[in-house]
C-alpha positions, 0 to 999 in steps of 0.5 A: 205692466204685465197686461194692458188693453186700451179700447177706443171706439166710434160707438160705445163698447162693452168689454167682457173678459174672464181671466185672460187679461189678468197676469198668470199667477203661480198660487193663491199667495200671488198678488196683482195690482190692477186698474180700470179707467173709462171715459164718459165725455171728459169725465173719467171713472177710475177703479184700482186695487192694490196687492189683490189676491186672485178672486178678490172682491174687486176682481169679482166686481170687475168681472160683472162690470156692465158699462159700454163706453167709447174709451176704456183702459185696463192694466194689471201687474203681478207684485211681490208686495202685500202692502196695499197702497194705491198711491204707488200704482197707476193709472193716475187721474187728475182734473185739469181745465175741466177735464179728467186726465189719466196717465199709465206708466210703470217703472223707474225713471231716475232723474225725473225728480230733478225739478229744473228739468221736470218742474211740477208747477201746481201739481203734487204727487200723492205718492212716491212713484216715478210714474206719478211724478212724471204725470204731474210734470206732464200736467204742468207742461200742458196746463200752460196750453190749456189756460185759454181753452182747448188747445189745437191738436198739433200743439197737444201732440207736440207737448206730449211728444216732446215730453216722451223724448225727454223721459225716454233716456231716463229708463223704460218709458212706455206710457198711455195718457189722455186729456179727456179729448184725445188718447196718446200712446208712447211706445218704448222698449220693454225688458221681459224675461231678458228679451227686449220687446215692443212697448205696445201693439196697435190694431186698427179694426172695427167693433166686430173684430174677434179677440181671443178670450175678450168679447166686444159688444156694440150696437154697430160695426164701428171703427176701433183702435186697440192698444195692447202689450201683446197681440190678442187676435190673428189680426194685423197687430203692428208693433209700435217703434220706440219713441213713436207717439200715436194720437187717437180719438173715437176709434181712429188714429188721428195723428202720430209723431216719430221720436224727437232728438233732444239736443238740450244737453249738448247746448247746455255743455256749450 
């Protein structure tokens, strides 16, 4: 994920940006995978384009997108592949228990295919990416607590944090997940140009906050939470710690959890 921006607001926000959120490209031969998810209630709209050239029809349409929402996610990554295959790239969206859930992660997670550790239940990946398989495994765990209606907030956070702690040893595991009610952000180290960097940065502010090359438009000054792969303004962006999980709803961090230490492997050896 070369570029990530998540916006959660207490009031609908319209996001406008030119090229600042797109990965830097060397020439017209460069290609980009990008995706946008926006929520209205518990229903999500997902737009994606794979191996898109600069100035593609999809990118031009997105630049004219005019929709104010409470929750929005944009992600883009440069790619060397010219093969168009939406199944290999996030964000992924699935329906479960009357809500659209989405998941964004990029990278390899060797071991995620071990079904005895990460059962998929009734969910099957459409493609072959580790990221989508991880999403299906997370949905399988969540399906249990959603079968009798909306679960308690602390139960939801516990499931997500436990899952994050189990996939983190497999590889780089920063991910963003939503169950249609809450947004969950798990931070994990990222290796960029040989340097280890935080998975995500978070800023708690309001809808009047000025970003570099990104415009936020809303009718009221309301609480706002921004998540990005890098600071996008001069505000007090906080780098998230490895293993930290934030739980966000309508412009507010409502809960968080520190990394869990999973002792399962040691018990299995005994």
